[in-house]
Each structure stands twice: as structure tokens, then as C-alpha cells.
N, CA, C and O of each residue as an XYZ file, in Angstrom:
616
protein
N    -136.314   -108.079     51.089
C    -135.944   -106.687     50.956
C    -134.564   -106.478     51.584
O    -134.319   -106.960     52.690
N    -133.687   -105.793     50.922
C    -132.368   -105.480     51.458
C    -132.369   -104.067     52.027
O    -132.917   -103.138     51.434
N    -131.750   -103.931     53.174
C    -131.578   -102.601     53.766
C    -130.223   -102.070     53.314
O    -129.369   -102.834     52.865
N    -130.035   -100.796     53.430
C    -128.752   -100.197     53.052
C    -128.038    -99.721     54.303
O    -128.597    -99.730     55.400
N    -126.800    -99.306     54.119
C    -126.030    -98.794     55.249
C    -126.703    -97.584     55.862
O    -126.541    -97.324     57.054
N    -127.456    -96.840     55.070
C    -128.101    -95.624     55.558
C    -129.303    -95.947     56.434
O    -129.503    -95.296     57.460
N    -130.113    -96.944     56.052
C    -131.341    -97.163     56.805
C    -131.250    -98.262     57.862
O    -132.232    -98.494     58.568
N    -130.120    -98.945     58.001
C    -130.016    -99.999     59.008
C    -130.212    -99.443     60.419
O    -130.778   -100.117     61.280
N    -129.754    -98.241     60.651
C    -129.850    -97.645     61.983
C    -131.309    -97.457     62.411
O    -131.615    -97.510     63.602
N    -132.195    -97.241     61.461
C    -133.604    -97.022     61.827
C    -134.203    -98.233     62.537
O    -135.100    -98.077     63.365
N    -133.725    -99.430     62.228
C    -134.236   -100.626     62.887
C    -133.759   -100.718     64.331
O    -134.428   -101.313     65.176
N    -132.611   -100.132     64.608
C    -132.060   -100.136     65.960
C    -132.507    -98.923     66.775
O    -132.259    -98.866     67.980
N    -133.151    -97.972     66.144
C    -133.548    -96.731     66.811
C    -134.280    -96.977     68.140
O    -133.969    -96.299     69.119
N    -135.241    -97.918     68.221
C    -135.924    -98.138     69.505
C    -135.004    -98.656     70.616
O    -135.358    -98.582     71.792
N    -133.833    -99.176     70.256
C    -132.909    -99.722     71.247
C    -131.882    -98.709     71.727
O    -131.262    -98.887     72.776
N    -131.706    -97.644     70.951
C    -130.695    -96.665     71.320
C    -131.043    -96.038     72.662
O    -132.187    -95.662     72.916
N    -130.054    -95.939     73.492
C    -130.142    -95.426     74.860
C    -130.731    -96.449     75.838
O    -131.008    -96.115     76.990
N    -130.925    -97.709     75.377
C    -131.335    -98.785     76.284
C    -130.127    -99.649     76.621
O    -129.264    -99.896     75.779
N    -130.084   -100.104     77.873
C    -129.061   -101.071     78.269
C    -129.620   -102.472     78.054
O    -130.802   -102.711     78.302
N    -128.788   -103.395     77.597
C    -129.276   -104.775     77.543
C    -129.411   -105.303     78.971
O    -128.514   -105.114     79.792
N    -130.527   -105.962     79.266
C    -130.667   -106.515     80.614
C    -129.941   -107.846     80.738
O    -129.777   -108.376     81.837
N    -129.511   -108.376     79.609
C    -128.640   -109.555     79.626
C    -127.734   -109.470     78.415
O    -128.184   -109.220     77.296
N    -126.434   -109.686     78.661
C    -125.433   -109.767     77.592
C    -124.573   -110.965     77.946
O    -123.929   -110.985     78.995
N    -124.560   -111.979     77.060
C    -123.835   -113.180     77.461
C    -123.231   -113.929     76.287
O    -123.622   -113.764     75.131
N    -122.274   -114.749     76.635
C    -121.645   -115.668     75.706
C    -122.515   -116.907     75.605
O    -122.961   -117.446     76.618
N    -122.754   -117.356     74.384
C    -123.519   -118.577     74.170
C    -122.610   -119.704     73.727
O    -121.500   -119.841     74.241
N    -123.060   -120.508     72.788
C    -122.255   -121.603     72.256
C    -121.113   -121.043     71.422
O    -121.273   -120.031     70.739
N    -119.969   -121.698     71.478
C    -118.821   -121.223     70.716
C    -118.516   -119.784     71.090
O    -118.297   -119.473     72.261
N    -118.502   -118.916     70.104
C    -118.275   -117.489     70.375
C    -119.519   -116.661     70.090
O    -119.426   -115.445     69.925
N    -120.692   -117.308     70.029
C    -121.945   -116.575     69.835
C    -122.175   -115.651     71.022
O    -121.875   -116.009     72.161
N    -122.705   -114.466     70.757
C    -123.073   -113.527     71.808
C    -124.556   -113.217     71.672
O    -125.077   -113.163     70.558
N    -125.243   -113.013     72.798
C    -126.642   -112.591     72.751
C    -126.854   -111.407     73.684
O    -126.230   -111.290     74.739
N    -127.760   -110.534     73.251
C    -128.109   -109.336     74.000
C    -129.625   -109.234     74.051
O    -130.299   -109.371     73.031
N    -130.157   -108.993     75.246
C    -131.605   -108.903     75.450
C    -131.978   -107.471     75.819
O    -131.419   -106.890     76.749
N    -132.926   -106.917     75.080
C    -133.398   -105.550     75.304
C    -134.929   -105.566     75.438
O    -135.603   -106.454     74.916
N    -135.447   -104.581     76.137
C    -136.902   -104.426     76.222
C    -137.506   -105.390     77.236
O    -136.808   -106.011     78.038
N    -138.822   -105.489     77.169
C    -139.502   -106.333     78.157
C    -139.174   -107.802     77.924
O    -138.830   -108.216     76.817
N    -139.289   -108.569     78.988
C    -139.014   -110.007     78.923
C    -140.185   -110.725     78.266
O    -141.347   -110.446     78.563
N    -139.867   -111.647     77.374
C    -140.877   -112.414     76.646
C    -140.517   -113.884     76.764
O    -139.387   -114.276     76.472
N    -141.479   -114.703     77.192
C    -141.221   -116.142     77.281
C    -141.693   -116.795     75.997
O    -142.848   -116.660     75.594
N    -140.779   -117.501     75.369
C    -141.085   -118.219     74.139
C    -140.567   -119.630     74.318
O    -139.361   -119.853     74.423
N    -141.482   -120.573     74.353
C    -141.129   -121.952     74.669
C    -140.521   -121.964     76.068
O    -141.119   -121.392     76.979
N    -139.381   -122.577     76.279
C    -138.806   -122.595     77.629
C    -137.790   -121.475     77.855
O    -137.147   -121.424     78.903
N    -137.643   -120.581     76.878
C    -136.648   -119.518     76.964
C    -137.282   -118.161     77.252
O    -138.399   -117.876     76.820
N    -136.550   -117.337     77.986
C    -136.956   -115.948     78.197
C    -135.959   -115.075     77.440
O    -134.754   -115.136     77.682
N    -136.477   -114.269     76.527
C    -135.669   -113.344     75.742
C    -136.232   -111.948     75.931
O    -137.306   -111.763     76.504
N    -135.490   -110.973     75.440
C    -136.034   -109.632     75.380
C    -136.925   -109.515     74.155
O    -136.787   -110.292     73.210
N    -137.833   -108.556     74.163
C    -138.645   -108.364     72.961
C    -137.756   -107.986     71.781
O    -138.154   -108.118     70.624
N    -136.560   -107.520     72.085
C    -135.501   -107.266     71.105
C    -134.343   -108.181     71.481
O    -133.805   -108.073     72.583
N    -133.953   -109.075     70.585
C    -132.930   -110.095     70.874
C    -131.875   -110.015     69.777
O    -132.139   -110.364     68.626
N    -130.679   -109.556     70.139
C    -129.574   -109.448     69.188
C    -128.665   -110.652     69.380
O    -128.195   -110.922     70.485
N    -128.423   -111.376     68.280
C    -127.613   -112.586     68.323
C    -126.434   -112.414     67.368
O    -126.622   -112.347     66.153
N    -125.228   -112.342     67.912
C    -124.011   -112.317     67.096
C    -123.719   -113.780     66.802
O    -123.452   -114.560     67.716
N    -123.770   -114.150     65.541
C    -123.833   -115.553     65.171
C    -122.555   -116.013     64.470
O    -121.550   -116.265     65.134
N    -122.576   -116.123     63.190
C    -121.470   -116.682     62.412
C    -120.535   -115.541     62.012
O    -120.547   -115.073     60.874
N    -119.718   -115.106     62.990
C    -118.913   -113.901     62.764
C    -117.634   -113.941     63.583
O    -117.518   -114.669     64.569
N    -116.699   -113.150     63.148
C    -115.539   -112.816     63.966
C    -115.870   -111.468     64.593
O    -116.444   -110.605     63.929
N    -115.525   -111.278     65.832
C    -115.838   -110.020     66.491
C    -114.719   -109.637     67.465
O    -113.944   -110.477     67.922
N    -114.668   -108.339     67.760
C    -113.708   -107.789     68.717
C    -114.451   -106.780     69.587
O    -115.225   -105.967     69.081
N    -114.213   -106.837     70.899
C    -114.814   -105.886     71.831
C    -113.713   -104.992     72.400
O    -112.724   -105.465     72.961
N    -113.920   -103.680     72.235
C    -112.975   -102.676     72.742
C    -113.647   -101.828     73.815
O    -114.850   -101.573     73.759
N    -112.854   -101.396     74.792
C    -113.265   -100.348     75.713
C    -112.283    -99.209     75.476
O    -111.109    -99.305     75.834
N    -112.771    -98.130     74.869
C    -111.861    -97.088     74.398
C    -110.960    -97.696     73.334
O    -111.448    -98.279     72.366
N    -109.659    -97.567     73.505
C    -108.712    -98.151     72.547
C    -108.217    -99.533     72.981
O    -107.477   -100.195     72.253
N    -108.634    -99.956     74.175
C    -108.153   -101.226     74.739
C    -109.022   -102.401     74.297
O    -110.239   -102.392     74.485
N    -108.393   -103.394     73.718
C    -109.102   -104.614     73.323
C    -109.363   -105.461     74.567
O    -108.432   -105.819     75.289
N    -110.652   -105.781     74.814
C    -111.021   -106.595     75.967
C    -111.080   -108.074     75.625
O    -110.648   -108.920     76.408
N    -111.621   -108.382     74.447
C    -111.799   -109.784     74.046
C    -112.119   -109.826     72.563
O    -112.508   -108.824     71.963
N    -111.948   -110.996     71.991
C    -112.407   -111.234     70.623
C    -112.988   -112.640     70.553
O    -112.975   -113.376     71.540
N    -113.489   -113.000     69.401
C    -114.180   -114.280     69.247
C    -113.267   -115.484     69.463
O    -113.760   -116.606     69.583
N    -111.951   -115.281     69.514
C    -111.011   -116.377     69.775
C    -110.476   -116.370     71.213
O    -109.656   -117.216     71.570
N    -110.929   -115.437     72.025
C    -110.440   -115.347     73.402
C    -110.952   -116.511     74.244
O    -111.876   -117.227     73.858
N    -110.330   -116.675     75.394
C    -110.769   -117.663     76.372
C    -112.226   -117.371     76.771
O    -112.612   -116.210     76.903
N    -113.016   -118.409     76.958
C    -114.446   -118.237     77.261
C    -114.675   -117.407     78.535
O    -115.610   -116.608     78.586
N    -113.850   -117.586     79.538
C    -114.024   -116.819     80.777
C    -113.767   -115.335     80.520
O    -114.489   -114.479     81.030
N    -112.741   -115.036     79.731
C    -112.425   -113.646     79.384
C    -113.597   -113.027     78.624
O    -114.003   -111.900     78.908
N    -114.132   -113.765     77.663
C    -115.274   -113.270     76.884
C    -116.458   -113.006     77.805
O    -117.061   -111.934     77.746
N    -116.793   -113.966     78.648
C    -117.967   -113.824     79.530
C    -117.884   -112.575     80.392
O    -118.852   -111.822     80.502
N    -116.734   -112.361     81.000
C    -116.558   -111.190     81.868
C    -116.640   -109.902     81.052
O    -117.308   -108.952     81.459
N    -115.971   -109.867     79.913
C    -115.955   -108.659     79.081
C    -117.345   -108.307     78.564
O    -117.753   -107.146     78.613
N    -118.064   -109.292     78.075
C    -119.380   -109.040     77.480
C    -120.396   -108.612     78.532
O    -121.245   -107.762     78.263
N    -120.316   -109.187     79.715
C    -121.255   -108.791     80.782
C    -121.125   -107.314     81.140
O    -122.072   -106.717     81.651
N    -119.969   -106.724     80.879
C    -119.782   -105.289     81.157
C    -120.745   -104.433     80.339
O    -121.048   -103.304     80.724
N    -121.224   -104.956     79.222
C    -122.135   -104.187     78.367
C    -123.528   -104.050     78.978
O    -124.319   -103.224     78.525
N    -123.835   -104.847     79.996
C    -125.122   -104.714     80.681
C    -125.202   -103.402     81.458
O    -126.294   -102.965     81.821
N    -124.066   -102.779     81.712
C    -124.026   -101.538     82.495
C    -124.122   -100.283     81.647
O    -124.204    -99.177     82.183
N    -124.113   -100.441     80.313
C    -124.111    -99.261     79.448
C    -125.151    -99.406     78.337
O    -125.510   -100.511     77.929
N    -125.611    -98.276     77.872
C    -126.648    -98.259     76.839
C    -126.048    -98.404     75.446
O    -124.930    -97.961     75.186
N    -126.799    -99.019     74.573
C    -126.457    -99.036     73.144
C    -126.647    -97.608     72.644
O    -127.745    -97.059     72.732
N    -125.587    -97.007     72.122
C    -125.684    -95.605     71.722
C    -125.629    -95.388     70.215
O    -126.010    -94.321     69.732
N    -125.158    -96.385     69.466
C    -125.099    -96.226     68.016
C    -124.865    -97.585     67.354
O    -124.367    -98.520     67.981
N    -125.228    -97.670     66.101
C    -124.951    -98.837     65.268
C    -124.478    -98.308     63.925
O    -125.154    -97.502     63.284
N    -123.308    -98.775     63.508
C    -122.742    -98.333     62.234
C    -122.518    -99.552     61.355
O    -121.999   -100.571     61.811
N    -122.911    -99.442     60.096
C    -122.765   -100.556     59.171
C    -121.891   -100.135     57.997
O    -122.179    -99.150     57.316
N    -120.824   -100.890     57.769
C    -119.909   -100.658     56.663
C    -120.275   -101.661     55.566
O    -119.850   -102.816     55.601
N    -121.056   -101.212     54.608
C    -121.569   -102.074     53.550
C    -120.444   -102.698     52.731
O    -120.513   -103.874     52.375
N    -119.424   -101.928     52.437
C    -118.323   -102.405     51.599
C    -117.580   -103.589     52.219
O    -117.204   -104.525     51.512
N    -117.368   -103.551     53.537
C    -116.620   -104.604     54.228
C    -117.499   -105.553     55.037
O    -116.993   -106.461     55.697
N    -118.818   -105.343     54.987
C    -119.786   -106.151     55.749
C    -119.465   -106.162     57.244
O    -119.625   -107.186     57.908
N    -119.013   -105.026     57.768
C    -118.713   -104.914     59.191
C    -119.774   -104.058     59.873
O    -120.239   -103.056     59.329
N    -120.141   -104.479     61.069
C    -121.079   -103.712     61.874
C    -120.398   -103.355     63.179
O    -119.757   -104.199     63.805
N    -120.537   -102.100     63.590
C    -120.016   -101.662     64.876
C    -121.199   -101.304     65.762
O    -121.987   -100.412     65.446
N    -121.306   -102.015     66.873
C    -122.320   -101.725     67.881
C    -121.613   -100.918     68.966
O    -120.660   -101.397     69.581
N    -122.079    -99.697     69.198
C    -121.432    -98.790     70.148
C    -122.271    -98.754     71.419
O    -123.468    -98.467     71.392
N    -121.606    -99.054     72.533
C    -122.212    -98.989     73.861
C    -121.386    -97.963     74.639
O    -120.442    -98.333     75.337
N    -121.728    -96.700     74.527
C    -120.953    -95.618     75.139
C    -119.475    -95.746     74.749
O    -119.141    -95.563     73.578
N    -118.582    -96.055     75.702
C    -117.147    -96.147     75.399
C    -116.719    -97.518     74.867
O    -115.543    -97.732     74.574
N    -117.655    -98.426     74.745
C    -117.363    -99.769     74.239
C    -117.747    -99.863     72.768
O    -118.731    -99.263     72.336
N    -116.967   -100.616     72.004
C    -117.299   -100.892     70.600
C    -117.189   -102.385     70.361
O    -116.159   -102.998     70.639
N    -118.255   -102.956     69.845
C    -118.262   -104.362     69.442
C    -118.268   -104.366     67.919
O    -119.263   -104.002     67.292
N    -117.149   -104.779     67.330
C    -117.020   -104.782     65.873
C    -117.228   -106.206     65.376
O    -116.490   -107.120     65.744
N    -118.234   -106.380     64.543
C    -118.620   -107.692     64.036
C    -118.300   -107.740     62.549
O    -118.725   -106.877     61.781
N    -117.545   -108.762     62.151
C    -117.077   -108.883     60.767
C    -117.348   -110.298     60.252
O    -117.632   -111.202     61.038
N    -117.262   -110.486     58.945
C    -117.406   -111.837     58.401
C    -116.408   -112.789     59.075
O    -115.300   -112.378     59.421
N    -116.786   -114.035     59.257
C    -115.909   -114.972     59.961
C    -114.628   -115.245     59.185
O    -114.631   -115.361     57.960
N    -113.533   -115.345     59.934
C    -112.264   -115.685     59.303
C    -111.977   -117.181     59.400
O    -110.914   -117.646     58.989
N    -112.935   -117.927     59.946
C    -112.749   -119.357     60.157
C    -113.591   -120.219     59.217
O    -113.600   -121.444     59.339
N    -114.297   -119.584     58.282
C    -115.131   -120.316     57.327
C    -114.632   -120.000     55.921
O    -114.485   -118.836     55.550
N    -114.373   -121.048     55.146
C    -113.852   -120.833     53.794
C    -114.895   -120.259     52.849
O    -114.627   -119.304     52.120
N    -116.084   -120.845     52.867
C    -117.117   -120.412     51.934
C    -118.445   -120.247     52.656
O    -118.901   -121.156     53.350
N    -119.058   -119.096     52.492
C    -120.358   -118.821     53.090
C    -121.399   -118.733     51.992
O    -121.094   -118.352     50.862
N    -122.636   -119.089     52.331
C    -123.695   -118.854     51.353
C    -124.594   -117.741     51.862
O    -124.433   -117.270     52.988
N    -125.531   -117.328     51.041
C    -126.371   -116.171     51.364
C    -127.251   -116.374     52.596
O    -127.784   -115.403     53.133
N    -127.413   -117.611     53.050
C    -128.244   -117.876     54.219
C    -127.470   -117.833     55.533
O    -128.069   -117.927     56.604
N    -126.147   -117.693     55.462
C    -125.341   -117.593     56.673
C    -125.398   -116.149     57.177
O    -125.199   -115.205     56.412
N    -125.668   -115.993     58.460
C    -125.822   -114.654     59.031
C    -124.700   -114.348     60.006
O    -124.308   -115.198     60.805
N    -124.181   -113.112     59.935
C    -123.187   -112.654     60.904
C    -123.877   -112.276     62.205
O    -123.368   -112.554     63.291
N    -125.030   -111.645     62.091
C    -125.830   -111.306     63.251
C    -127.305   -111.247     62.870
O    -127.662   -111.060     61.707
N    -128.148   -111.411     63.882
C    -129.601   -111.388     63.703
C    -130.206   -110.507     64.786
O    -129.798   -110.583     65.945
N    -131.160   -109.683     64.427
C    -131.907   -108.880     65.392
C    -133.366   -109.292     65.306
O    -134.063   -108.972     64.343
N    -133.820   -110.017     66.345
C    -135.228   -110.389     66.443
C    -135.959   -109.219     67.062
O    -135.557   -108.703     68.105
N    -137.048   -108.799     66.409
C    -137.775   -107.605     66.819
C    -139.223   -107.969     67.149
O    -139.666   -109.072     66.829
N    -139.964   -107.062     67.781
C    -141.380   -107.326     68.042
C    -142.138   -107.652     66.750
O    -141.706   -107.309     65.649
N    -143.267   -108.317     66.918
C    -144.152   -108.691     65.806
C    -143.470   -109.641     64.823
O    -143.745   -109.612     63.623
N    -142.567   -110.491     65.353
C    -141.869   -111.510     64.551
C    -141.089   -110.940     63.376
O    -140.914   -111.619     62.364
N    -140.622   -109.713     63.495
C    -139.756   -109.145     62.450
C    -138.318   -109.548     62.730
O    -137.933   -109.760     63.880
N    -137.532   -109.652     61.672
C    -136.150   -110.104     61.783
C    -135.266   -109.311     60.835
O    -135.573   -109.174     59.651
N    -134.163   -108.787     61.367
C    -133.162   -108.079     60.574
C    -131.881   -108.899     60.663
O    -131.441   -109.243     61.760
N    -131.280   -109.215     59.517
C    -130.051   -110.013     59.502
C    -129.010   -109.361     58.605
O    -129.337   -108.617     57.679
N    -127.743   -109.659     58.904
C    -126.644   -109.243     58.043
C    -125.773   -110.462     57.783
O    -125.434   -111.212     58.698
N    -125.422   -110.640     56.527
C    -124.587   -111.769     56.141
C    -124.043   -111.554     54.751
O    -124.102   -110.444     54.222
N    -123.504   -112.624     54.140
C    -122.920   -112.492     52.800
C    -123.940   -112.056     51.745
O    -123.565   -111.494     50.715
N    -125.213   -112.311     51.995
C    -126.257   -111.898     51.072
C    -126.698   -110.464     51.278
O    -127.631   -110.003     50.621
N    -126.034   -109.744     52.191
C    -126.403   -108.370     52.487
C    -127.226   -108.287     53.756
O    -127.283   -109.237     54.536
N    -127.853   -107.162     53.953
C    -128.720   -106.949     55.103
C    -130.146   -107.191     54.632
O    -130.582   -106.648     53.617
N    -130.861   -108.011     55.382
C    -132.220   -108.379     54.979
C    -133.195   -108.145     56.115
O    -132.848   -108.291     57.288
N    -134.405   -107.784     55.762
C    -135.493   -107.618     56.708
C    -136.546   -108.645     56.338
O    -136.942   -108.755     55.177
N    -136.990   -109.388     57.323
C    -138.005   -110.399     57.052
C    -138.801   -110.704     58.305
O    -138.938   -109.868     59.198
N    -139.322   -111.919     58.349
C    -140.138   -112.352     59.474
C    -139.549   -113.632     60.069
O    -138.890   -114.418     59.388
N    -139.803   -113.805     61.328
C    -139.370   -115.014     62.004
C    -140.443   -115.438     62.986
O    -140.995   -114.609     63.709
N    -140.734   -116.703     63.012
C    -141.728   -117.199     63.966
C    -141.095   -117.787     65.215
O    -141.792   -118.124     66.172
N    -139.757   -117.911     65.205
C    -139.067   -118.458     66.363
C    -137.865   -117.599     66.694
O    -137.306   -116.928     65.827
N    -137.479   -117.627     67.941
C    -136.269   -116.948     68.386
C    -135.324   -118.030     68.843
O    -135.675   -118.847     69.695
N    -134.127   -118.045     68.285
C    -133.129   -119.048     68.664
C    -132.330   -118.593     69.852
O    -131.442   -119.312     70.311
């Protein structure tokens, strides 16, 4: 099932006004955000809501000031992204035409766009993934926005 730009926000509704209890840089320029109660799955602890910025180019702004992007130094990224642990997710905007998602954390904006470092993507490549309770999964990628199920959290 594909979601539209209008209904994507409904999936994030339970997260609005929540602060991520962990926001961090992962491998490469991947970012992860943990929301809700802590859940242990295998040897990892995630939030019951786990947002993973995956195969994407992204930019993080505070107001009009650019703090970091997916090509920034890892230390700069780590410090900038951790600042999001202090503020609540206040909105999510999806631009269907350009496949861009803006995650708004009060005065911060994380803009996630298709990667500029990959020549060809297929429909299974995801820009971001939102793991939700009851093994539900929301993804955005070249194939559009999809809602499905997942038995594992990466």
C-alpha cells in the first residue's frame, strides 16, 4: 500500500511532541532516532518507534543556520544530531514531487532527500524507515511511500 503526502503525517502523529531519547550517527551518514519506551530486540535496545535515515542525502538546520549535512565530518554530525534529543518532533512534511521529507524538531529542520551519491536506485532502496509498534513499517524511497510489516529492526 502506498501512502500519500496527505496521510504520511498520520503515521507520525503518536511521535509528535515527543523528544527522541536517543539521536545518533550510525554507519556512514545513517542517522537513528529512538522514541517511546525502550524495547530490547536481540542484543539491541531501540525505541518502540525507531526512525532510521538510511540511503539519503540530508541537511540539518537550526533556524536558517546549517549545522551539518550527510557529507560533514563525523564529529560535527554527531554533535549536531545529539542536539535533537533536547527538542520534540513537532511536524513531518513530505514533498511527494521531489521525494523530500522534512522532520521538524521545534527550531530544527532535518531535510531528507534522495541520495546524490547513487547513480541508480531501485524500488527497494529506502531513504528512511520508521519502525512502529506491532512490527509495522513505513518507508520512503524511489518506489514511493510504503506501509508494511517488519519482523526485525535494523
